[in-house]
TORKOL-4160 file (C-alpha; in steps of 0.2 Angstrom, whole numbers, padded with zeros to 4 digits, m for minus):
120
<pt num="1" X="0211" Y="0741" Z="0356"/>
<pt num="2" X="0220" Y="0756" Z="0350"/>
<pt num="3" X="0229" Y="0756" Z="0333"/>
<pt num="4" X="0246" Y="0761" Z="0330"/>
<pt num="5" X="0240" Y="0778" Z="0322"/>
<pt num="6" X="0229" Y="0782" Z="0336"/>
<pt num="7" X="0244" Y="0780" Z="0348"/>
<pt num="8" X="0255" Y="0790" Z="0338"/>
<pt num="9" X="0242" Y="0804" Z="0337"/>
<pt num="10" X="0240" Y="0803" Z="0356"/>
<pt num="11" X="0259" Y="0805" Z="0358"/>
<pt num="12" X="0259" Y="0820" Z="0347"/>
<pt num="13" X="0245" Y="0828" Z="0357"/>
<pt num="14" X="0255" Y="0826" Z="0373"/>
<pt num="15" X="0271" Y="0833" Z="0365"/>
<pt num="16" X="0261" Y="0848" Z="0359"/>
<pt num="17" X="0254" Y="0851" Z="0376"/>
<pt num="18" X="0272" Y="0849" Z="0384"/>
<pt num="19" X="0280" Y="0861" Z="0372"/>
<pt num="20" X="0266" Y="0874" Z="0375"/>
<pt num="21" X="0268" Y="0873" Z="0393"/>
<pt num="22" X="0287" Y="0874" Z="0393"/>
<pt num="23" X="0286" Y="0889" Z="0382"/>
<pt num="24" X="0276" Y="0899" Z="0395"/>
<pt num="25" X="0284" Y="0891" Z="0411"/>
<pt num="26" X="0302" Y="0895" Z="0416"/>
<pt num="27" X="0311" Y="0892" Z="0432"/>
<pt num="28" X="0325" Y="0902" Z="0440"/>
<pt num="29" X="0338" Y="0899" Z="0453"/>
<pt num="30" X="0326" Y="0908" Z="0466"/>
<pt num="31" X="0310" Y="0900" Z="0459"/>
<pt num="32" X="0314" Y="0884" Z="0450"/>
<pt num="33" X="0302" Y="0874" Z="0440"/>
<pt num="34" X="0294" Y="0858" Z="0448"/>
<pt num="35" X="0292" Y="0846" Z="0434"/>
<pt num="36" X="0282" Y="0830" Z="0435"/>
<pt num="37" X="0284" Y="0815" Z="0424"/>
<pt num="38" X="0272" Y="0801" Z="0426"/>
<pt num="39" X="0274" Y="0783" Z="0419"/>
<pt num="40" X="0262" Y="0769" Z="0420"/>
<pt num="41" X="0269" Y="0762" Z="0436"/>
<pt num="42" X="0279" Y="0777" Z="0444"/>
<pt num="43" X="0280" Y="0796" Z="0446"/>
<pt num="44" X="0295" Y="0807" Z="0446"/>
<pt num="45" X="0298" Y="0825" Z="0451"/>
<pt num="46" X="0312" Y="0837" Z="0448"/>
<pt num="47" X="0317" Y="0855" Z="0452"/>
<pt num="48" X="0325" Y="0863" Z="0437"/>
<pt num="49" X="0334" Y="0879" Z="0436"/>
<pt num="50" X="0331" Y="0884" Z="0417"/>
<pt num="51" X="0341" Y="0900" Z="0418"/>
<pt num="52" X="0357" Y="0889" Z="0421"/>
<pt num="53" X="0351" Y="0873" Z="0414"/>
<pt num="54" X="0353" Y="0863" Z="0431"/>
<pt num="55" X="0343" Y="0850" Z="0440"/>
<pt num="56" X="0343" Y="0855" Z="0458"/>
<pt num="57" X="0334" Y="0840" Z="0465"/>
<pt num="58" X="0325" Y="0825" Z="0459"/>
<pt num="59" X="0314" Y="0811" Z="0467"/>
<pt num="60" X="0306" Y="0796" Z="0460"/>
<pt num="61" X="0294" Y="0783" Z="0466"/>
<pt num="62" X="0304" Y="0769" Z="0459"/>
<pt num="63" X="0313" Y="0767" Z="0476"/>
<pt num="64" X="0297" Y="0767" Z="0486"/>
<pt num="65" X="0289" Y="0751" Z="0492"/>
<pt num="66" X="0278" Y="0742" Z="0479"/>
<pt num="67" X="0265" Y="0739" Z="0492"/>
<pt num="68" X="0258" Y="0757" Z="0491"/>
<pt num="69" X="0246" Y="0762" Z="0478"/>
<pt num="70" X="0250" Y="0774" Z="0464"/>
<pt num="71" X="0242" Y="0789" Z="0472"/>
<pt num="72" X="0250" Y="0785" Z="0489"/>
<pt num="73" X="0267" Y="0784" Z="0480"/>
<pt num="74" X="0263" Y="0801" Z="0472"/>
<pt num="75" X="0260" Y="0809" Z="0489"/>
<pt num="76" X="0276" Y="0802" Z="0496"/>
<pt num="77" X="0286" Y="0809" Z="0481"/>
<pt num="78" X="0278" Y="0826" Z="0484"/>
<pt num="79" X="0283" Y="0826" Z="0502"/>
<pt num="80" X="0301" Y="0821" Z="0498"/>
<pt num="81" X="0303" Y="0834" Z="0485"/>
<pt num="82" X="0297" Y="0847" Z="0497"/>
<pt num="83" X="0309" Y="0842" Z="0510"/>
<pt num="84" X="0324" Y="0842" Z="0497"/>
<pt num="85" X="0318" Y="0860" Z="0492"/>
<pt num="86" X="0317" Y="0866" Z="0510"/>
<pt num="87" X="0335" Y="0859" Z="0513"/>
<pt num="88" X="0341" Y="0869" Z="0498"/>
<pt num="89" X="0332" Y="0885" Z="0504"/>
<pt num="90" X="0319" Y="0885" Z="0491"/>
<pt num="91" X="0301" Y="0890" Z="0496"/>
<pt num="92" X="0292" Y="0895" Z="0480"/>
<pt num="93" X="0292" Y="0885" Z="0463"/>
<pt num="94" X="0283" Y="0886" Z="0446"/>
<pt num="95" X="0273" Y="0870" Z="0444"/>
<pt num="96" X="0275" Y="0861" Z="0427"/>
<pt num="97" X="0263" Y="0847" Z="0425"/>
<pt num="98" X="0271" Y="0842" Z="0409"/>
<pt num="99" X="0256" Y="0841" Z="0398"/>
<pt num="100" X="0247" Y="0829" Z="0411"/>
<pt num="101" X="0229" Y="0834" Z="0417"/>
<pt num="102" X="0229" Y="0841" Z="0435"/>
<pt num="103" X="0220" Y="0826" Z="0442"/>
<pt num="104" X="0224" Y="0810" Z="0451"/>
<pt num="105" X="0242" Y="0807" Z="0454"/>
<pt num="106" X="0248" Y="0824" Z="0448"/>
<pt num="107" X="0236" Y="0832" Z="0459"/>
<pt num="108" X="0241" Y="0821" Z="0474"/>
<pt num="109" X="0260" Y="0825" Z="0471"/>
<pt num="110" X="0256" Y="0844" Z="0470"/>
<pt num="111" X="0245" Y="0844" Z="0486"/>
<pt num="112" X="0258" Y="0834" Z="0496"/>
<pt num="113" X="0272" Y="0847" Z="0490"/>
<pt num="114" X="0261" Y="0861" Z="0496"/>
<pt num="115" X="0258" Y="0852" Z="0513"/>
<pt num="116" X="0277" Y="0850" Z="0514"/>
<pt num="117" X="0279" Y="0869" Z="0513"/>
<pt num="118" X="0282" Y="0873" Z="0494"/>
<pt num="119" X="0272" Y="0888" Z="0487"/>
<pt num="120" X="0265" Y="0888" Z="0469"/>
């Protein structure tokens, strides 16, 4: 079992990765940032315009049926965010994995968003 200090170190490493990525990746109104947040049970995606400081669209798996597995929920969220982006006239985005590895649920969301028509 992990100790409290080990968990704090893990959180600090994740925060360092997040800030490093956000320093390099910026979204605009024409090409917003697709941000992924992953909790233990759910996954969320947002389209953010950093130039104006607005969230253009957001989708979360919290409203999706609990009978699906986590990876399947991620795919559904990716498809939904692509539909919302297409409705707003957005075709290209900048992908912000928010410090998470590009693997598993994050990859499933990204692949589903690409299938839905987003380019990044």
